[in-house]
Structure formats: C-alpha cells, structure tokens
TILONU-536632 format. One record per residue: chain; x, y, z of N, C-alpha, C, CB in turn. Coordinates in nm, 3 decimals. Glycine has a CB too. Layout:
<atoms>
(atom 'A' (X Y Z) (X Y Z) (X Y Z) (X Y Z))
...
</atoms>
This chain:
<atoms>
(atom 'A' (-2.349 -0.280 7.616) (-2.329 -0.362 7.534) (-2.378 -0.395 7.339) (-2.368 -0.436 7.619))
(atom 'A' (-2.535 -0.310 7.369) (-2.623 -0.266 7.259) (-2.578 -0.175 7.249) (-2.754 -0.255 7.260))
(atom 'A' (-2.534 -0.062 7.260) (-2.452 0.082 7.212) (-2.300 0.037 7.106) (-2.385 0.179 7.389))
(atom 'A' (-2.254 -0.084 7.176) (-2.133 -0.076 7.124) (-2.153 -0.185 6.996) (-2.016 -0.109 7.239))
(atom 'A' (-2.250 -0.275 6.968) (-2.266 -0.316 6.894) (-2.353 -0.293 6.743) (-2.273 -0.375 6.956))
(atom 'A' (-2.433 -0.134 6.814) (-2.430 -0.033 6.697) (-2.350 0.014 6.663) (-2.483 0.053 6.695))
(atom 'A' (-2.232 0.076 6.747) (-2.144 0.160 6.657) (-2.030 0.063 6.648) (-2.101 0.315 6.715))
(atom 'A' (-2.014 -0.056 6.632) (-1.992 -0.166 6.524) (-2.060 -0.210 6.410) (-1.989 -0.263 6.575))
(atom 'A' (-2.178 -0.150 6.396) (-2.239 -0.167 6.269) (-2.239 -0.056 6.196) (-2.363 -0.210 6.275))
(atom 'A' (-2.206 0.055 6.261) (-2.220 0.176 6.206) (-2.071 0.178 6.156) (-2.274 0.295 6.309))
(atom 'A' (-2.023 0.138 6.181) (-1.846 0.168 6.192) (-1.843 0.034 6.031) (-1.728 0.092 6.425))
(atom 'A' (-1.904 -0.021 6.072) (-1.871 -0.190 5.929) (-1.945 -0.073 5.834) (-2.004 -0.429 5.950))
(atom 'A' (-2.084 -0.043 5.846) (-2.160 -0.005 5.755) (-2.092 0.134 5.667) (-2.294 0.015 5.826))
(atom 'A' (-2.037 0.209 5.739) (-1.937 0.317 5.663) (-1.846 0.290 5.594) (-1.872 0.392 5.731))
(atom 'A' (-1.733 0.214 5.624) (-1.666 0.103 5.559) (-1.709 0.038 5.439) (-1.658 0.013 5.639))
(atom 'A' (-1.825 -0.068 5.486) (-1.830 -0.100 5.298) (-1.922 0.041 5.244) (-1.948 -0.292 5.243))
(atom 'A' (-1.994 0.111 5.303) (-1.991 0.231 5.170) (-1.838 0.254 5.163) (-2.085 0.405 5.205))
(atom 'A' (-1.754 0.374 5.187) (-1.607 0.359 5.176) (-1.589 0.245 5.069) (-1.534 0.320 5.325))
(atom 'A' (-1.609 0.148 5.102) (-1.537 0.045 4.994) (-1.604 0.040 4.905) (-1.509 -0.090 5.023))
(atom 'A' (-1.759 0.061 4.849) (-1.806 0.139 4.757) (-1.833 0.209 4.669) (-1.816 0.154 4.759))
(atom 'A' (-1.792 0.295 4.736) (-1.720 0.474 4.691) (-1.594 0.398 4.654) (-1.688 0.634 4.848))
(atom 'A' (-1.453 0.406 4.645) (-1.382 0.375 4.581) (-1.392 0.243 4.504) (-1.302 0.394 4.643))
(atom 'A' (-1.456 0.205 4.462) (-1.482 0.074 4.380) (-1.550 0.162 4.311) (-1.555 -0.071 4.437))
(atom 'A' (-1.613 0.191 4.331) (-1.690 0.291 4.157) (-1.607 0.377 4.164) (-1.870 0.382 4.141))
(atom 'A' (-1.522 0.465 4.191) (-1.433 0.521 4.176) (-1.364 0.447 4.018) (-1.362 0.516 4.315))
(atom 'A' (-1.322 0.355 4.081) (-1.198 0.290 3.990) (-1.284 0.256 3.894) (-1.098 0.157 4.047))
(atom 'A' (-1.416 0.140 3.921) (-1.447 0.118 3.798) (-1.484 0.267 3.660) (-1.570 0.023 3.835))
(atom 'A' (-1.483 0.363 3.693) (-1.545 0.471 3.617) (-1.413 0.558 3.529) (-1.635 0.575 3.735))
(atom 'A' (-1.313 0.574 3.669) (-1.167 0.581 3.598) (-1.069 0.471 3.490) (-1.089 0.591 3.713))
(atom 'A' (-1.147 0.354 3.540) (-1.144 0.280 3.402) (-1.182 0.268 3.288) (-1.160 0.212 3.402))
(atom 'A' (-1.376 0.284 3.349) (-1.402 0.293 3.149) (-1.338 0.439 3.115) (-1.619 0.299 3.079))
(atom 'A' (-1.358 0.550 3.154) (-1.225 0.656 3.143) (-1.080 0.577 3.040) (-1.159 0.688 3.341))
(atom 'A' (-1.043 0.560 3.118) (-0.928 0.448 3.029) (-0.977 0.434 2.857) (-0.942 0.251 3.112))
(atom 'A' (-1.059 0.286 2.894) (-1.121 0.214 2.756) (-1.191 0.283 2.696) (-1.200 0.102 2.765))
(atom 'A' (-1.218 0.447 2.708) (-1.284 0.464 2.612) (-1.207 0.564 2.586) (-1.418 0.474 2.618))
(atom 'A' (-1.049 0.623 2.628) (-0.967 0.685 2.555) (-0.889 0.552 2.437) (-0.864 0.769 2.669))
(atom 'A' (-0.829 0.477 2.474) (-0.854 0.348 2.451) (-0.901 0.330 2.320) (-0.939 0.296 2.542))
(atom 'A' (-0.980 0.309 2.322) (-1.111 0.300 2.234) (-1.127 0.465 2.130) (-1.267 0.277 2.367))
(atom 'A' (-1.095 0.540 2.172) (-1.083 0.668 2.048) (-0.962 0.647 2.010) (-1.097 0.836 2.090))
(atom 'A' (-0.892 0.680 2.087) (-0.699 0.637 1.979) (-0.764 0.498 1.873) (-0.494 0.529 2.147))
(atom 'A' (-0.774 0.383 1.938) (-0.760 0.289 1.795) (-0.869 0.295 1.706) (-0.747 0.135 1.821))
(atom 'A' (-0.965 0.329 1.760) (-1.034 0.479 1.631) (-1.013 0.505 1.525) (-1.012 0.608 1.644))
(atom 'A' (-0.904 0.614 1.567) (-0.827 0.694 1.518) (-0.708 0.589 1.392) (-0.758 0.774 1.662))
(atom 'A' (-0.638 0.574 1.485) (-0.581 0.474 1.425) (-0.604 0.401 1.258) (-0.609 0.393 1.518))
(atom 'A' (-0.692 0.300 1.343) (-0.739 0.273 1.237) (-0.829 0.363 1.135) (-0.787 0.182 1.270))
(atom 'A' (-0.903 0.502 1.142) (-0.892 0.588 1.018) (-0.781 0.598 0.973) (-0.932 0.709 1.028))
(atom 'A' (-0.693 0.610 1.018) (-0.527 0.662 0.931) (-0.490 0.555 0.840) (-0.370 0.679 1.046))
(atom 'A' (-0.488 0.435 0.945) (-0.435 0.323 0.846) (-0.554 0.279 0.748) (-0.379 0.185 0.934))
(atom 'A' (-0.672 0.307 0.719) (-0.731 0.299 0.646) (-0.704 0.413 0.505) (-0.833 0.293 0.718))
(atom 'A' (-0.719 0.537 0.495) (-0.667 0.686 0.471) (-0.506 0.560 0.364) (-0.613 0.827 0.693))
(atom 'A' (-0.448 0.523 0.482) (-0.310 0.475 0.411) (-0.328 0.391 0.295) (-0.219 0.393 0.506))
(atom 'A' (-0.423 0.250 0.333) (-0.412 0.170 0.251) (-0.495 0.231 0.114) (-0.453 0.042 0.313))
(atom 'A' (-0.530 0.311 0.141) (-0.630 0.365 0.033) (-0.586 0.409 -0.078) (-0.702 0.464 0.072))
(atom 'A' (-0.447 0.524 -0.009) (-0.383 0.569 -0.041) (-0.311 0.428 -0.155) (-0.331 0.641 0.074))
(atom 'A' (-0.223 0.361 -0.039) (-0.111 0.256 -0.110) (-0.264 0.177 -0.246) (-0.013 0.087 0.068))
(atom 'A' (-0.356 0.165 -0.214) (-0.448 0.103 -0.339) (-0.378 0.216 -0.444) (-0.659 0.113 -0.316))
(atom 'A' (-0.395 0.322 -0.463) (-0.440 0.401 -0.550) (-0.296 0.468 -0.610) (-0.550 0.500 -0.483))
(atom 'A' (-0.208 0.415 -0.576) (-0.045 0.412 -0.603) (-0.047 0.285 -0.674) (0.067 0.410 -0.459))
(atom 'A' (-0.098 0.163 -0.633) (-0.065 0.036 -0.731) (-0.101 0.076 -0.788) (-0.091 -0.089 -0.737))
(atom 'A' (-0.230 0.100 -0.827) (-0.332 0.101 -0.971) (-0.271 0.201 -1.035) (-0.505 0.136 -0.959))
(atom 'A' (-0.229 0.295 -0.981) (-0.124 0.412 -1.111) (0.031 0.350 -1.177) (-0.057 0.588 -1.005))
(atom 'A' (0.078 0.235 -1.055) (0.183 0.169 -1.104) (0.153 0.092 -1.205) (0.243 0.102 -1.019))
(atom 'A' (0.076 -0.010 -1.209) (0.012 -0.065 -1.255) (-0.035 -0.028 -1.446) (-0.071 -0.057 -1.148))
(atom 'A' (-0.069 0.030 -1.413) (-0.182 0.146 -1.547) (0.026 0.179 -1.610) (-0.342 0.398 -1.428))
(atom 'A' (0.097 0.225 -1.560) (0.213 0.255 -1.553) (0.284 0.159 -1.634) (0.250 0.267 -1.428))
(atom 'A' (0.300 0.037 -1.572) (0.374 -0.051 -1.616) (0.308 -0.126 -1.760) (0.398 -0.140 -1.497))
(atom 'A' (0.163 -0.114 -1.771) (0.104 -0.140 -1.894) (0.068 -0.045 -2.035) (0.002 -0.182 -1.849))
(atom 'A' (0.126 0.080 -2.003) (0.188 0.189 -2.041) (0.371 0.112 -2.159) (0.217 0.291 -1.854))
(atom 'A' (0.446 0.107 -2.044) (0.532 0.018 -2.103) (0.564 -0.074 -2.160) (0.565 0.000 -2.077))
(atom 'A' (0.523 -0.150 -2.174) (0.493 -0.282 -2.226) (0.410 -0.288 -2.352) (0.427 -0.356 -2.125))
(atom 'A' (0.346 -0.192 -2.369) (0.223 -0.145 -2.482) (0.403 -0.125 -2.592) (0.072 0.068 -2.424))
(atom 'A' (0.468 0.049 -2.503) (0.552 0.045 -2.580) (0.696 0.031 -2.598) (0.529 0.105 -2.609))
(atom 'A' (0.688 -0.157 -2.551) (0.785 -0.221 -2.560) (0.740 -0.298 -2.704) (0.816 -0.301 -2.426))
(atom 'A' (0.637 -0.355 -2.722) (0.562 -0.430 -2.783) (0.589 -0.339 -2.910) (0.418 -0.458 -2.721))
(atom 'A' (0.587 -0.193 -2.913) (0.526 -0.129 -3.003) (0.683 -0.145 -3.090) (0.448 0.030 -2.954))
(atom 'A' (0.833 -0.102 -3.041) (0.963 -0.106 -3.021) (1.029 -0.227 -3.107) (0.985 -0.117 -2.873))
(atom 'A' (0.935 -0.346 -3.018) (0.959 -0.456 -3.107) (0.902 -0.504 -3.245) (0.939 -0.541 -3.040))
(atom 'A' (0.845 -0.431 -3.229) (0.715 -0.464 -3.395) (0.822 -0.416 -3.518) (0.512 -0.311 -3.406))
(atom 'A' (0.893 -0.253 -3.487) (0.925 -0.138 -3.556) (1.071 -0.233 -3.559) (0.903 0.038 -3.478))
(atom 'A' (1.130 -0.282 -3.438) (1.327 -0.325 -3.452) (1.218 -0.456 -3.600) (1.471 -0.458 -3.202))
(atom 'A' (1.193 -0.509 -3.565) (1.138 -0.632 -3.623) (1.089 -0.611 -3.807) (0.993 -0.670 -3.515))
(atom 'A' (1.037 -0.497 -3.808) (0.989 -0.453 -3.955) (1.117 -0.403 -4.017) (0.865 -0.329 -3.959))
(atom 'A' (1.208 -0.370 -3.969) (1.355 -0.282 -3.948) (1.474 -0.369 -4.004) (1.393 -0.249 -3.770))
(atom 'A' (1.485 -0.445 -3.941) (1.535 -0.599 -3.944) (1.493 -0.672 -4.103) (1.446 -0.695 -3.800))
(atom 'A' (1.332 -0.716 -4.140) (1.348 -0.727 -4.206) (1.327 -0.665 -4.369) (1.334 -0.790 -4.159))
(atom 'A' (1.337 -0.544 -4.307) (1.367 -0.421 -4.437) (1.522 -0.479 -4.471) (1.369 -0.207 -4.370))
(atom 'A' (1.613 -0.484 -4.359) (1.760 -0.456 -4.339) (1.792 -0.567 -4.479) (1.837 -0.503 -4.152))
(atom 'A' (1.702 -0.675 -4.344) (1.737 -0.805 -4.534) (1.678 -0.823 -4.670) (1.707 -0.962 -4.519))
(atom 'A' (1.555 -0.716 -4.669) (1.556 -0.704 -4.829) (1.611 -0.619 -4.914) (1.453 -0.691 -4.870))
(atom 'A' (1.707 -0.524 -4.788) (1.768 -0.432 -4.866) (1.917 -0.508 -4.898) (1.774 -0.283 -4.786))
(atom 'A' (1.982 -0.610 -4.862) (2.068 -0.665 -4.855) (2.148 -0.686 -4.973) (2.035 -0.747 -4.802))
(atom 'A' (2.101 -0.759 -5.070) (2.076 -0.781 -5.200) (2.144 -0.660 -5.262) (1.925 -0.798 -5.232))
(atom 'A' (2.047 -0.541 -5.293) (2.046 -0.416 -5.330) (2.178 -0.337 -5.290) (1.928 -0.360 -5.276))
(atom 'A' (2.195 -0.342 -5.158) (2.351 -0.295 -5.098) (2.500 -0.363 -5.103) (2.337 -0.288 -4.957))
(atom 'A' (2.498 -0.482 -5.167) (2.603 -0.584 -5.226) (2.572 -0.502 -5.371) (2.564 -0.787 -5.214))
(atom 'A' (2.520 -0.494 -5.431) (2.499 -0.513 -5.599) (2.573 -0.297 -5.570) (2.238 -0.572 -5.691))
(atom 'A' (2.510 -0.265 -5.511) (2.598 -0.090 -5.535) (2.729 -0.095 -5.464) (2.505 0.066 -5.450))
(atom 'A' (2.782 -0.187 -5.349) (2.939 -0.199 -5.330) (2.998 -0.256 -5.465) (2.980 -0.305 -5.197))
(atom 'A' (2.962 -0.375 -5.515) (3.024 -0.444 -5.653) (3.025 -0.280 -5.699) (2.909 -0.586 -5.767))
(atom 'A' (2.923 -0.209 -5.766) (2.919 -0.104 -5.896) (2.996 -0.023 -5.805) (2.758 -0.031 -5.970))
(atom 'A' (2.994 0.042 -5.708) (3.133 0.064 -5.663) (3.263 0.103 -5.656) (3.150 0.027 -5.655))
(atom 'A' (3.293 -0.026 -5.687) (3.431 -0.144 -5.647) (3.496 -0.213 -5.841) (3.326 -0.344 -5.510))
(atom 'A' (3.368 -0.086 -5.972) (3.353 -0.083 -6.079) (3.367 -0.249 -6.137) (3.443 0.022 -6.123))
(atom 'A' (3.275 -0.318 -6.048) (3.217 -0.490 -6.130) (3.112 -0.382 -6.252) (3.066 -0.654 -5.968))
(atom 'A' (3.104 -0.501 -6.347) (3.098 -0.522 -6.423) (2.909 -0.578 -6.452) (3.218 -0.586 -6.428))
(atom 'A' (2.882 -0.564 -6.557) (2.712 -0.657 -6.568) (2.705 -0.779 -6.512) (2.656 -0.699 -6.722))
(atom 'A' (2.757 -0.809 -6.538) (2.784 -0.998 -6.554) (2.843 -1.086 -6.381) (2.966 -1.025 -6.707))
(atom 'A' (2.911 -0.961 -6.328) (2.955 -0.987 -6.206) (2.817 -0.945 -6.090) (3.103 -0.895 -6.189))
(atom 'A' (2.714 -0.868 -6.153) (2.640 -0.805 -6.023) (2.519 -0.938 -6.021) (2.562 -0.608 -6.052))
</atoms>
C-alpha cells in the first residue's frame, strides 16, 4: 500500500513537473512573440516618424511656394493697376491724336 502511494506520488510529482515545464515553455514562446511584435511596432513607429517629418518638410515648402505666388500676384495686380491708371491719363491724348489723324482743326481739339 505504501509503495502504491509512493508510486502515485512520484507519478503525480512527475506530472506536475511536466506541466510546469510545458507552462514555462509556453510563457517563453509568448515572451518571444511579444518581443518580436514590440520590435516590429518600434520599427513601424520609426517609419511613420520619418514619413511625418517628410510631410512636414513638404508642407513648409508648399507654404513658401504659395507665399511667393501671393507676392507675385500682388506685384502683378499693382502693375496692372498702374497700367490702368496710366491708360486713363493717356485717354485725352489718344482722343486728340485720333482727331488730328481725321483732320480736325485746333478748335475741335
């Protein structure tokens, strides 16, 4: 009877030991998987940071380009306004020139 109990205890102890070994193996493989996922996530974060930096640089460049275009448009508008003002000032001269070409005398001018 004692040998049966002792044999049962040895088998139970061996079973517990086997169970612990399997559990430790599963935990270690789980840790390895977690480490791999963490490394992959860190790499992806690094890639996204680089992409974000590139987008920020591109937006700064685009903003500077828009600013240059706005200044250019402002200069063009100012030039156009100046030309229009000069054209208004030249209108009487142009009319007088046309009248002279048509043979108008000084009184008509």
